[in-house]
N, CA, C and O atoms as a GROMACS GRO file, in nm:
protein
  340
    1MET      N    1   6.996   6.162  13.270
    1MET     CA    2   7.025   6.208  13.378
    1MET      C    3   6.900   6.116  13.400
    1MET      O    4   6.813   6.093  13.315
    2LEU      N    5   6.906   6.062  13.537
    2LEU     CA    6   6.786   5.949  13.589
    2LEU      C    7   6.769   6.004  13.737
    2LEU      O    8   6.865   6.041  13.806
    3TYR      N    9   6.649   6.006  13.776
    3TYR     CA   10   6.649   6.025  13.917
    3TYR      C   11   6.596   5.901  13.975
    3TYR      O   12   6.525   5.827  13.906
    4PHE      N   13   6.631   5.867  14.127
    4PHE     CA   14   6.548   5.754  14.145
    4PHE      C   15   6.466   5.636  14.068
    4PHE      O   16   6.353   5.596  14.097
    5PRO      N   17   6.587   5.571  13.919
    5PRO     CA   18   6.499   5.510  13.793
    5PRO      C   19   6.463   5.394  13.824
    5PRO      O   20   6.552   5.318  13.862
    6LEU      N   21   6.342   5.351  13.820
    6LEU     CA   22   6.344   5.204  13.779
    6LEU      C   23   6.374   5.189  13.673
    6LEU      O   24   6.326   5.230  13.568
    7ILE      N   25   6.505   5.092  13.706
    7ILE     CA   26   6.661   5.039  13.637
    7ILE      C   27   6.615   4.898  13.622
    7ILE      O   28   6.625   4.851  13.509
    8ASP      N   29   6.559   4.813  13.729
    8ASP     CA   30   6.597   4.699  13.710
    8ASP      C   31   6.446   4.626  13.781
    8ASP      O   32   6.404   4.632  13.897
    9THR      N   33   6.388   4.554  13.654
    9THR     CA   34   6.272   4.504  13.660
    9THR      C   35   6.298   4.309  13.681
    9THR      O   36   6.201   4.236  13.658
   10SER      N   37   6.346   4.286  13.697
   10SER     CA   38   6.383   4.191  13.779
   10SER      C   39   6.342   4.135  13.887
   10SER      O   40   6.296   4.229  13.951
   11HIS      N   41   6.326   4.014  13.964
   11HIS     CA   42   6.247   4.025  14.096
   11HIS      C   43   6.310   4.091  14.183
   11HIS      O   44   6.245   4.149  14.271
   12ALA      N   45   6.442   4.099  14.180
   12ALA     CA   46   6.539   4.186  14.279
   12ALA      C   47   6.479   4.349  14.283
   12ALA      O   48   6.455   4.408  14.389
   13GLY      N   49   6.462   4.404  14.156
   13GLY     CA   50   6.448   4.503  14.146
   13GLY      C   51   6.266   4.576  14.137
   13GLY      O   52   6.213   4.592  14.247
   14TYR      N   53   6.212   4.601  14.052
   14TYR     CA   54   6.088   4.696  14.114
   14TYR      C   55   6.012   4.686  13.936
   14TYR      O   56   6.072   4.718  13.834
   15GLY      N   57   5.877   4.637  13.941
   15GLY     CA   58   5.807   4.609  13.870
   15GLY      C   59   5.774   4.502  13.812
   15GLY      O   60   5.699   4.507  13.714
   16ASN      N   61   5.824   4.377  13.863
   16ASN     CA   62   5.837   4.264  13.809
   16ASN      C   63   5.723   4.205  13.774
   16ASN      O   64   5.707   4.158  13.661
   17ALA      N   65   5.624   4.203  13.875
   17ALA     CA   66   5.513   4.157  13.908
   17ALA      C   67   5.378   4.237  13.767
   17ALA      O   68   5.277   4.179  13.725
   18LYS      N   69   5.423   4.364  13.732
   18LYS     CA   70   5.361   4.383  13.650
   18LYS      C   71   5.422   4.369  13.545
   18LYS      O   72   5.333   4.367  13.461
   19ILE      N   73   5.523   4.357  13.491
   19ILE     CA   74   5.553   4.366  13.351
   19ILE      C   75   5.558   4.171  13.316
   19ILE      O   76   5.563   4.122  13.203
   20GLY      N   77   5.555   4.107  13.424
   20GLY     CA   78   5.556   3.951  13.408
   20GLY      C   79   5.713   3.891  13.254
   20GLY      O   80   5.798   3.964  13.203
   21THR      N   81   5.703   3.830  13.244
   21THR     CA   82   5.772   3.772  13.131
   21THR      C   83   5.884   3.851  13.055
   21THR      O   84   6.004   3.831  13.039
   22ARG      N   85   5.808   3.936  13.018
   22ARG     CA   86   5.867   4.086  12.970
   22ARG      C   87   6.001   4.151  13.002
   22ARG      O   88   6.074   4.234  12.947
   23TRP      N   89   6.001   4.058  13.144
   23TRP     CA   90   6.093   4.177  13.243
   23TRP      C   91   6.205   4.240  13.169
   23TRP      O   92   6.232   4.360  13.172
   24GLN      N   93   6.291   4.113  13.078
   24GLN     CA   94   6.402   4.131  13.062
   24GLN      C   95   6.366   4.269  12.908
   24GLN      O   96   6.441   4.366  12.914
   25LYS      N   97   6.313   4.270  12.846
   25LYS     CA   98   6.297   4.310  12.747
   25LYS      C   99   6.300   4.503  12.745
   25LYS      O  100   6.328   4.593  12.666
   26LEU      N  101   6.245   4.481  12.910
   26LEU     CA  102   6.236   4.632  12.943
   26LEU      C  103   6.318   4.681  13.045
   26LEU      O  104   6.320   4.801  13.071
   27SER      N  105   6.393   4.590  13.111
   27SER     CA  106   6.492   4.669  13.199
   27SER      C  107   6.575   4.688  13.145
   27SER      O  108   6.631   4.606  13.072
   28PRO      N  109   6.619   4.838  13.172
   28PRO     CA  110   6.731   4.890  13.144
   28PRO      C  111   6.886   4.837  13.172
   28PRO      O  112   6.976   4.842  13.089
   29LEU      N  113   6.896   4.787  13.301
   29LEU     CA  114   6.981   4.696  13.346
   29LEU      C  115   7.061   4.600  13.244
   29LEU      O  116   7.174   4.601  13.196
   30HIS      N  117   6.947   4.518  13.233
   30HIS     CA  118   6.933   4.379  13.188
   30HIS      C  119   7.002   4.404  13.019
   30HIS      O  120   7.062   4.314  12.960
   31ARG      N  121   6.974   4.558  12.954
   31ARG     CA  122   6.945   4.591  12.806
   31ARG      C  123   7.123   4.661  12.782
   31ARG      O  124   7.178   4.694  12.676
   32VAL      N  125   7.163   4.665  12.892
   32VAL     CA  126   7.330   4.746  12.855
   32VAL      C  127   7.390   4.710  12.765
   32VAL      O  128   7.389   4.589  12.742
   33ARG      N  129   7.470   4.805  12.673
   33ARG     CA  130   7.566   4.698  12.574
   33ARG      C  131   7.661   4.835  12.535
   33ARG      O  132   7.609   4.947  12.535
   34PRO      N  133   7.743   4.823  12.516
   34PRO     CA  134   7.861   4.898  12.431
   34PRO      C  135   7.740   4.998  12.326
   34PRO      O  136   7.640   4.960  12.266
   35GLY      N  137   7.810   5.158  12.338
   35GLY     CA  138   7.770   5.281  12.282
   35GLY      C  139   7.608   5.276  12.375
   35GLY      O  140   7.512   5.252  12.303
   36VAL      N  141   7.590   5.290  12.470
   36VAL     CA  142   7.453   5.318  12.487
   36VAL      C  143   7.516   5.500  12.537
   36VAL      O  144   7.632   5.531  12.564
   37PRO      N  145   7.422   5.568  12.536
   37PRO     CA  146   7.459   5.745  12.574
   37PRO      C  147   7.519   5.739  12.722
   37PRO      O  148   7.488   5.648  12.800
   38PRO      N  149   7.615   5.851  12.759
   38PRO     CA  150   7.674   5.858  12.886
   38PRO      C  151   7.565   5.898  12.974
   38PRO      O  152   7.496   5.995  12.944
   39THR      N  153   7.543   5.825  13.090
   39THR     CA  154   7.413   5.847  13.154
   39THR      C  155   7.482   5.883  13.335
   39THR      O  156   7.570   5.822  13.396
   40ILE      N  157   7.386   6.025  13.384
   40ILE     CA  158   7.459   6.024  13.536
   40ILE      C  159   7.315   5.992  13.597
   40ILE      O  160   7.218   6.050  13.548
   41VAL      N  161   7.296   5.887  13.720
   41VAL     CA  162   7.206   5.845  13.789
   41VAL      C  163   7.200   5.889  13.933
   41VAL      O  164   7.280   5.845  14.015
   42PHE      N  165   7.109   5.975  13.963
   42PHE     CA  166   7.065   6.022  14.088
   42PHE      C  167   7.022   5.909  14.186
   42PHE      O  168   6.947   5.832  14.125
   43HIS      N  169   7.040   5.874  14.306
   43HIS     CA  170   6.979   5.751  14.375
   43HIS      C  171   7.010   5.769  14.510
   43HIS      O  172   7.119   5.819  14.537
   44GLY      N  173   6.941   5.740  14.589
   44GLY     CA  174   6.969   5.735  14.742
   44GLY      C  175   6.963   5.591  14.782
   44GLY      O  176   6.899   5.501  14.729
   45THR      N  177   7.039   5.586  14.880
   45THR     CA  178   7.038   5.459  14.962
   45THR      C  179   6.961   5.374  15.053
   45THR      O  180   6.951   5.257  15.088
   46GLY      N  181   6.910   5.497  15.076
   46GLY     CA  182   6.720   5.446  15.155
   46GLY      C  183   6.638   5.414  15.076
   46GLY      O  184   6.561   5.340  15.137
   47ASP      N  185   6.591   5.430  14.929
   47ASP     CA  186   6.522   5.404  14.839
   47ASP      C  187   6.466   5.249  14.855
   47ASP      O  188   6.534   5.151  14.826
   48THR      N  189   6.360   5.245  14.895
   48THR     CA  190   6.244   5.098  14.925
   48THR      C  191   6.163   5.109  14.798
   48THR      O  192   6.066   5.033  14.803
   49VAL      N  193   6.170   5.162  14.712
   49VAL     CA  194   6.061   5.184  14.592
   49VAL      C  195   6.149   5.079  14.453
   49VAL      O  196   6.113   4.975  14.397
   50THR      N  197   6.245   5.145  14.439
   50THR     CA  198   6.338   5.126  14.322
   50THR      C  199   6.496   5.104  14.427
   50THR      O  200   6.553   5.204  14.471
   51PRO      N  201   6.542   4.977  14.453
   51PRO     CA  202   6.635   4.912  14.513
   51PRO      C  203   6.771   4.990  14.474
   51PRO      O  204   6.819   4.978  14.362
   52PHE      N  205   6.839   5.081  14.586
   52PHE     CA  206   6.935   5.097  14.541
   52PHE      C  207   7.042   5.000  14.476
   52PHE      O  208   7.105   5.039  14.378
   53ALA      N  209   7.058   4.898  14.521
   53ALA     CA  210   7.139   4.751  14.465
   53ALA      C  211   7.095   4.819  14.273
   53ALA      O  212   7.181   4.887  14.217
   54GLY      N  213   7.001   4.796  14.222
   54GLY     CA  214   6.981   4.799  14.099
   54GLY      C  215   7.064   4.912  14.034
   54GLY      O  216   7.115   4.878  13.927
   55ALA      N  217   7.097   5.071  14.084
   55ALA     CA  218   7.167   5.175  14.059
   55ALA      C  219   7.277   5.161  14.029
   55ALA      O  220   7.311   5.193  13.915
   56GLN      N  221   7.374   5.107  14.125
   56GLN     CA  222   7.513   4.983  14.171
   56GLN      C  223   7.485   4.930  14.012
   56GLN      O  224   7.494   4.996  13.908
   57ALA      N  225   7.458   4.834  14.024
   57ALA     CA  226   7.437   4.751  13.936
   57ALA      C  227   7.457   4.812  13.788
   57ALA      O  228   7.546   4.786  13.708
   58PHE      N  229   7.358   4.894  13.775
   58PHE     CA  230   7.376   4.964  13.617
   58PHE      C  231   7.466   5.021  13.582
   58PHE      O  232   7.506   5.028  13.466
   59ARG      N  233   7.520   5.080  13.696
   59ARG     CA  234   7.672   5.173  13.656
   59ARG      C  235   7.781   5.063  13.640
   59ARG      O  236   7.856   5.075  13.543
   60ASP      N  237   7.800   4.939  13.738
   60ASP     CA  238   7.882   4.870  13.669
   60ASP      C  239   7.877   4.830  13.563
   60ASP      O  240   7.978   4.817  13.492
   61ALA      N  241   7.730   4.792  13.516
   61ALA     CA  242   7.748   4.674  13.404
   61ALA      C  243   7.746   4.785  13.261
   61ALA      O  244   7.759   4.748  13.144
   62MET      N  245   7.724   4.941  13.314
   62MET     CA  246   7.758   5.036  13.177
   62MET      C  247   7.920   5.067  13.132
   62MET      O  248   7.971   5.073  13.021
   63LEU      N  249   7.982   5.087  13.281
   63LEU     CA  250   8.142   5.056  13.298
   63LEU      C  251   8.190   4.949  13.228
   63LEU      O  252   8.274   4.965  13.140
   64LYS      N  253   8.122   4.781  13.275
   64LYS     CA  254   8.210   4.688  13.206
   64LYS      C  255   8.186   4.740  13.032
   64LYS      O  256   8.274   4.734  12.946
   65ALA      N  257   8.069   4.782  13.016
   65ALA     CA  258   8.058   4.783  12.858
   65ALA      C  259   8.129   4.878  12.753
   65ALA      O  260   8.128   4.899  12.632
   66GLY      N  261   8.199   4.930  12.880
   66GLY     CA  262   8.273   5.081  12.787
   66GLY      C  263   8.185   5.209  12.794
   66GLY      O  264   8.222   5.298  12.718
   67ASN      N  265   8.062   5.240  12.878
   67ASN     CA  266   8.013   5.334  12.846
   67ASN      C  267   8.058   5.460  12.982
   67ASN      O  268   8.116   5.467  13.090
   68ARG      N  269   8.015   5.508  12.925
   68ARG     CA  270   8.039   5.616  13.065
   68ARG      C  271   7.881   5.621  13.159
   68ARG      O  272   7.768   5.620  13.109
   69CYS      N  273   7.913   5.625  13.297
   69CYS     CA  274   7.783   5.647  13.380
   69CYS      C  275   7.806   5.679  13.484
   69CYS      O  276   7.811   5.584  13.563
   70ASP      N  277   7.822   5.765  13.522
   70ASP     CA  278   7.816   5.838  13.714
   70ASP      C  279   7.725   5.812  13.781
   70ASP      O  280   7.611   5.824  13.736
   71LEU      N  281   7.754   5.756  13.939
   71LEU     CA  282   7.640   5.727  14.005
   71LEU      C  283   7.674   5.830  14.125
   71LEU      O  284   7.782   5.827  14.185
   72VAL      N  285   7.556   5.933  14.156
   72VAL     CA  286   7.555   6.038  14.278
   72VAL      C  287   7.446   5.949  14.347
   72VAL      O  288   7.333   5.915  14.314
   73THR      N  289   7.540   5.919  14.477
   73THR     CA  290   7.453   5.860  14.610
   73THR      C  291   7.399   5.996  14.721
   73THR      O  292   7.461   6.097  14.752
   74THR      N  293   7.297   5.963  14.750
   74THR     CA  294   7.282   6.036  14.868
   74THR      C  295   7.220   5.945  14.986
   74THR      O  296   7.112   5.891  15.010
   75GLU      N  297   7.363   5.958  15.054
   75GLU     CA  298   7.306   5.854  15.169
   75GLU      C  299   7.174   5.890  15.240
   75GLU      O  300   7.141   6.005  15.268
   76GLY      N  301   7.086   5.756  15.272
   76GLY     CA  302   6.997   5.756  15.346
   76GLY      C  303   6.814   5.807  15.275
   76GLY      O  304   6.701   5.799  15.324
   77ALA      N  305   6.870   5.861  15.131
   77ALA     CA  306   6.804   5.930  15.129
   77ALA      C  307   6.688   5.860  14.994
   77ALA      O  308   6.724   5.838  14.879
   78ALA      N  309   6.530   5.834  15.056
   78ALA     CA  310   6.464   5.762  14.974
   78ALA      C  311   6.375   5.788  14.900
   78ALA      O  312   6.367   5.910  14.889
   79HIS      N  313   6.304   5.738  14.843
   79HIS     CA  314   6.280   5.750  14.642
   79HIS      C  315   6.192   5.905  14.680
   79HIS      O  316   6.097   5.940  14.750
   80GLY      N  317   6.281   5.960  14.599
   80GLY     CA  318   6.198   6.110  14.529
   80GLY      C  319   6.237   6.188  14.600
   80GLY      O  320   6.176   6.294  14.615
   81MET      N  321   6.366   6.154  14.675
   81MET     CA  322   6.369   6.277  14.774
   81MET      C  323   6.501   6.319  14.649
   81MET      O  324   6.562   6.236  14.581
   82PRO      N  325   6.520   6.488  14.644
   82PRO     CA  326   6.594   6.545  14.568
   82PRO      C  327   6.761   6.539  14.598
   82PRO      O  328   6.788   6.543  14.718
   83PRO      N  329   6.888   6.528  14.497
   83PRO     CA  330   7.007   6.524  14.593
   83PRO      C  331   7.027   6.644  14.622
   83PRO      O  332   6.980   6.748  14.576
   84VAL      N  333   7.127   6.613  14.734
   84VAL     CA  334   7.163   6.726  14.813
   84VAL      C  335   7.269   6.742  14.755
   84VAL      O  336   7.310   6.639  14.701
   85PRO      N  337   7.355   6.865  14.741
   85PRO     CA  338   7.489   6.904  14.662
   85PRO      C  339   7.541   6.864  14.792
   85PRO      O  340   7.662   6.867  14.813
   0.00000   0.00000   0.00000
């Protein structure tokens, strides 16, 4: 279960400047492979810290690899806002 995760450490995501050349080794988005445990991601579309696009890309990569991944979206929610039922 992931809440507003740091899921993409590329230049398009978050943390690249801090991680540097190791970003691909540490980026969950870029480490997806078959057999990754089922994941549910809660993310707001208004997150400016860890971009929402990374959560969408992670879900898509997980599904493509044959894994289960559900993305629960909260429209307009900023980073760290709890999901609204």
